[in-house]
Every structure is written in C-alpha cells, then in structure tokens.
C-alpha positions in Angstrom: 115.9 118.2 -13.2 115.5 119.9 -9.8 116.4 123.2 -11.4 113.6 123.0 -14.0 111.1 124.7 -11.6 111.5 128.2 -10.2 109.2 130.1 -8.0 107.9 133.7 -7.6 106.2 135.3 -4.7 103.6 138.1 -4.6 101.9 139.5 -1.5 98.6 141.2 -0.7 97.7 143.0 2.5 95.0 141.1 4.5 93.0 143.7 6.2 89.4 144.8 6.4 89.6 146.2 2.9 90.9 142.9 1.4 89.0 141.5 -1.6 90.2 138.3 -3.3 91.8 138.7 -6.7 90.9 136.6 -9.7 94.0 134.6 -9.2 93.5 133.9 -5.5 92.4 130.4 -4.4 88.7 130.7 -3.7 88.8 127.9 -1.1 91.2 129.6 1.3 89.7 130.6 4.7 90.5 134.3 4.2 89.0 134.4 0.7 85.9 132.7 2.0 85.5 135.4 4.6 86.0 138.2 2.1 82.9 137.4 0.0 79.3 138.4 0.4 77.5 141.4 1.8 79.1 141.0 5.2 82.7 140.7 3.9 84.1 143.8 5.6 82.4 143.1 8.9 83.7 139.5 8.7 87.2 140.7 8.1 87.1 143.3 10.8 85.7 140.9 13.4 88.3 138.2 12.5 91.2 140.6 12.7 89.9 141.9 16.1 89.7 138.3 17.4 93.3 137.7 16.3 94.6 140.9 17.9 92.7 140.3 21.2 93.9 136.7 21.4 97.5 137.8 20.7 97.5 140.4 23.5 95.8 137.9 25.9 98.7 135.4 25.4 101.4 138.1 25.3 100.3 139.4 28.7 103.7 140.3 30.2 104.3 144.1 30.4 100.9 144.4 28.8 98.5 145.3 31.6 95.8 146.7 29.3 96.1 143.9 26.7 96.6 146.3 23.9 100.3 146.6 23.4 100.6 144.7 20.1 99.0 145.0 16.7 99.4 142.5 13.9 99.8 143.1 10.2 98.9 140.2 7.9 99.9 139.6 4.3 98.7 136.9 1.9 101.7 135.3 0.3 101.0 133.7 -3.1 103.5 131.3 -4.6 103.7 130.6 -8.3 105.7 127.9 -10.0 107.4 128.7 -13.2 108.8 126.3 -15.8 109.2 125.7 -19.5 107.1 123.1 -21.3 107.1 122.4 -25.0 109.2 125.5 -25.6 107.0 127.9 -23.9 107.1 129.6 -20.5 104.5 128.3 -18.1 103.3 129.3 -14.6 100.7 128.0 -12.2 99.6 129.2 -8.7 100.8 126.6 -6.1 100.4 127.8 -2.5 98.9 130.6 -0.5 99.8 131.3 3.2 99.6 134.2 5.6 102.6 136.0 6.9 102.6 138.0 10.1 104.3 141.2 11.2 104.0 141.9 14.9 104.1 145.6 15.9 105.0 146.6 19.4 103.2 149.9 20.0 105.1 150.6 23.2 108.5 151.0 21.5 107.7 150.9 17.8 109.7 147.7 17.2 108.5 145.4 14.5 108.9 141.6 14.9 108.8 139.1 12.0 106.2 136.4 12.7 106.1 132.9 11.3 104.9 132.4 7.7 102.7 129.4 7.0 99.4 130.4 8.6 96.3 129.2 6.6 98.4 127.1 4.3 96.4 126.2 1.2 97.4 124.5 -2.0 95.9 123.8 -5.5 97.7 120.4 -5.7 96.6 119.5 -2.3 93.0 120.1 -3.4 93.6 117.9 -6.4 95.0 115.1 -4.2 92.1 115.0 -1.7 89.3 115.9 -4.1 90.2 114.0 -7.2 92.9 111.4 -6.5 91.5 109.9 -3.4 87.9 109.6 -4.6 89.1 108.1 -7.9 91.2 105.5 -6.0 88.2 104.6 -3.8 85.9 104.3 -6.8 88.4 102.0 -8.5 88.9 99.7 -5.5 85.4 99.8 -4.1 86.7 101.0 -0.7 88.7 103.9 0.8 92.2 103.6 -0.6 95.3 105.7 -0.4 97.6 105.3 -3.4 101.2 104.5 -2.6 102.5 107.7 -4.2 99.8 109.8 -2.7 101.2 113.3 -1.9 104.6 112.7 -3.5 104.4 115.5 -6.1 102.9 118.0 -3.6 105.5 117.1 -1.0 108.4 117.5 -3.3 107.1 120.7 -4.8 106.8 122.1 -1.3 110.3 121.1 -0.3 111.7 122.5 -3.5 110.0 125.8 -2.8 111.4 125.9 0.8 114.9 125.3 -0.5 114.5 127.9 -3.4 116.2 131.3 -3.4 112.7 132.9 -3.7 111.7 131.5 -0.3 115.0 131.7 1.5 115.6 135.3 0.5 112.1 136.3 1.5 111.6 134.3 4.7 114.5 134.0 7.3 112.9 131.0 9.0 111.0 127.9 7.9 107.2 128.0 7.9 105.0 126.5 10.5 101.6 125.2 9.3 99.0 125.1 12.1 95.7 123.4 11.4 92.9 121.4 13.2 93.5 118.1 14.8 91.9 115.1 13.0 88.4 114.0 13.9 89.4 110.4 13.1 92.1 110.1 15.8 92.2 110.1 19.6 94.6 112.4 21.4 96.0 111.9 24.9 97.2 114.7 27.2 100.8 114.5 28.4 102.6 116.1 31.3 104.7 118.2 29.0 103.9 122.0 29.0 105.3 124.8 27.1 104.9 128.4 28.4 103.3 129.6 25.2 102.1 126.5 23.3 100.6 125.0 26.4 99.9 121.4 27.2 101.1 118.8 24.7 98.8 116.0 23.4 100.0 112.9 21.5 98.3 110.2 19.4 99.1 106.6 18.7 99.2 106.8 14.9 99.4 109.4 12.1 96.2 110.7 10.4 96.1 110.8 6.6 96.9 114.6 6.9 99.9 113.9 9.2 101.3 111.4 6.6 100.6 113.9 3.8 102.5 116.7 5.6 105.3 114.2 6.4 105.9 114.0 2.7 106.3 117.7 2.7 109.2 117.2 5.1 107.3 118.4 8.2 107.1 116.9 11.6 104.0 117.3 13.8 103.3 118.0 17.4 99.9 118.9 19.1 99.5 121.5 21.8 96.6 123.2 23.5 97.5 126.7 24.5 96.3 128.5 27.7 92.6 129.5 27.2 92.1 127.1 24.3 89.5 124.3 24.3 91.2 121.9 21.9 94.7 121.1 20.7 96.1 122.5 17.5 98.4 120.5 15.1 101.7 122.2 14.4 103.7 121.1 11.3 107.3 122.2 11.2 110.9 121.7 10.1 113.6 121.8 12.8 112.7 122.4 16.4 109.3 124.0 17.1 110.0 124.8 20.7 113.4 126.4 20.2 113.6 127.9 16.7 111.0 130.6 17.3 110.4 133.3 19.8 107.4 133.4 22.2 105.9 136.3 20.2 106.3 134.4 16.9 104.5 131.4 18.4 101.8 133.6 19.8 101.3 135.1 16.3 100.6 131.7 14.8 98.4 130.5 17.7 96.2 133.7 17.7 95.8 133.7 13.9 95.0 130.0 13.5 92.9 129.5 16.6 90.7 132.4 15.3 90.3 130.8 11.9 89.5 127.4 13.5 86.9 129.0 15.8 85.2 130.4 12.7 85.7 127.3 10.5 85.3 124.5 13.1 83.4 126.0 16.0 82.2 122.6 17.2 85.9 121.9 18.1 87.6 125.2 18.7 84.7 127.2 20.1 83.2 124.4 22.2 81.8 125.3 25.6 84.1 122.7 27.4 87.8 122.0 27.0 89.3 118.8 25.7 89.7 116.1 28.3 92.8 114.0 29.0 91.6 111.6 26.3 90.1 113.5 23.5 88.6 112.8 20.1 87.4 115.9 18.2 84.0 115.8 16.6 82.2 118.1 14.2 79.0 116.6 15.6 79.5 118.3 18.9 76.4 120.3 19.9 77.6 122.2 22.9 79.5 125.0 21.2 79.1 128.7 20.5 79.1 130.3 17.0 81.2 133.3 16.2 79.5 136.4 14.8 81.3 135.8 11.5 79.6 134.4 8.4 81.4 131.3 7.0 79.9 128.8 4.6 81.7 125.5 5.2 79.6 123.6 2.7 80.3 126.1 0.0 84.0 125.9 0.8 84.0 122.1 0.4 82.2 122.4 -3.0 84.6 125.0 -4.1 87.5 122.7 -3.2 86.3 120.2 -5.8 86.0 123.0 -8.4 89.6 124.1 -7.6 90.8 120.6 -7.8 89.4 120.1 -11.3 90.9 123.4 -12.3 94.3 122.1 -11.2 93.8 118.8 -13.0 92.9 120.6 -16.2 95.5 123.3 -16.2 98.5 121.8 -14.4 98.4 118.0 -13.8 97.1 116.7 -17.1 98.8 118.9 -19.6 102.2 118.5 -17.9 101.9 115.0 -16.6 105.0 113.6 -18.3 107.2 116.5 -17.1 105.8 116.2 -13.5 106.2 112.5 -13.4 109.8 112.7 -14.6 110.6 115.5 -12.2 109.0 113.6 -9.2 110.9 110.4 -10.0 114.3 112.2 -10.2 113.8 114.5 -7.2 116.0 113.6 -4.2 114.6 111.5 -1.4 112.3 113.4 0.9 113.9 115.0 4.0 112.0 114.3 7.2 
C-alpha cells in the first residue's frame, strides 16, 4: 500500500519577475507578495532583505557584506496515484530551495530546502477539520487522528526516490513561534542559530509537525528580536553547514518580518521569558505590501478546494493507506 503513491517535483525561479502560476498555492507567502500593482517592488525588496541579512550573518572574510548572493526556487510537489482505474494527481506541498553563490570564488553551495513550507492538506486540517470538530463538540477540540494523513504523506515524500534524488539532505521547516506559548531563554548558544529558547509544552503546530516526523528547537539568531521555530529530522546543529543555516535564517526571518512584524520586526528583543503577541504595538512595518487578512481568507478557499478535489473523492483510498502506513518515525 505504501507504494501506491508516487511523487513528482517541478521548480520555478523565485525572483523579482516571479508570477504565481495557476497551479500554485495562492496562500503561500511568496505568492501573496507577487500579486497586485506593487508585486515586482515587493519581490525586489524581499530578496534584498534576504541577501543583506545573509551577508550580515556570514560576516567572516566578508568586510563589505556583499560576498554572497542567493538564488531561490519554488519547489512544487505533486502526488500521483491511480483511483478507479484512472491516473490522478494533486498538488501537495510547496517550499523554497536555496542556492548560495560565493561571488569571491564562484563556488555554489546547496542550501536547505523547506523554507516557506506550505501544504494543501495542512490548510484542510486547520481550516476545515478543526472548525468542524469545534462546532460538533461546542468547544475547541483536536481530533485524535488530527494530522495523521498529512504527516504520513510528508514522510512518504521524504523517503521517496523523487525527494532523495533531488535533495541530498532532509528539509528544515522554519516558522514563527506560537503566540499561545511562553518561551524561556537558556544558556545554550550556537554560533549561527544564536541563543536557544525552550517551552514547557508543545503547541498544536509542534504536535502537528511531530506527526510529520520532525523535532523542534527554538533559536534567536544574532540581530533578531524573537526566536524562530526550526523543525527538522536528525541533528539540526551538526547536519548542516553554517552557510546553510544562515540561508534558512535569512530567508525565513525576512518573511516573518513581512508576515508578522509585531513579533519579528518589534522594536525590542524578546526577554528571558517571552510570549509572542500579534497585539504588540511597538513595532516597525516593512516597506512591503502584504495582506494577512486576505491570506487567511484564501486559506479557507484553498482548504475547501482540497476537500472537494482530494479528500472527499478519494476518502476510502486515503483512509486505507493511512491505516496501513508504517508507524510514524519521530
């Protein structure tokens, strides 16, 4: 049963000329930036922020802070299978991949794939499944099998030939910390990731990513004002080079400054005990247009699309596959 699903990968350059295709998830951060009359200016400014932050963190042998440039690609993953005698496919995930170019010697370094992770099934889980469970019980409720299908599909993709032939290392997904949890600074410091924070219990997102086989650690890099959540397989601190980690930090910190400026573009840094808040008023806006309300509304639209075109018509197949898939690896 585990062989019933295969995967294919397509890539699209993410640069100032990027325009979302009809098949791209409209709720992704990069697709949101690339719409409207200021789309090219948005993209140019975001890419400039990423490049500057990268060179700021990669400061050794880089006196003018201009040694490195980054080339980003959108990686789109499709699932392919047979149902009722016909070939089927559905878009599953989109992420950013990074190539780091050393302009001093011309060497290209592979970055870490996984930036700006987005998923149709994840939209369905959070925008359809959770609200339905709450409506049925009359209170916030997380179903016991919440995230099982998504987690198993993700792990199946990571172990697939399509992924392993294209990406030599496991992805790292870097996102915002949760506004519902409190984080405490530790004495542990990493030369690139910065100071580590910990929390007493998982957030719903942490638990959801755990079903994808990913651990989580929280770090606040030098020059940042809030910790980031890093989800990973293996050993985050030793499996990747400094330049690779910097690529992930510079990319995702930039998007979080645009998407959640109240947290990541705040005018004061996180304290020893820190609870993020989107109600924070002491922050600076970037010069990049981003409609967070529209993005939330589009997530619901995307979730209903997933329900109509993937979950409902193939429910029996998906249920059978999920039940027979091997136990999750954590």
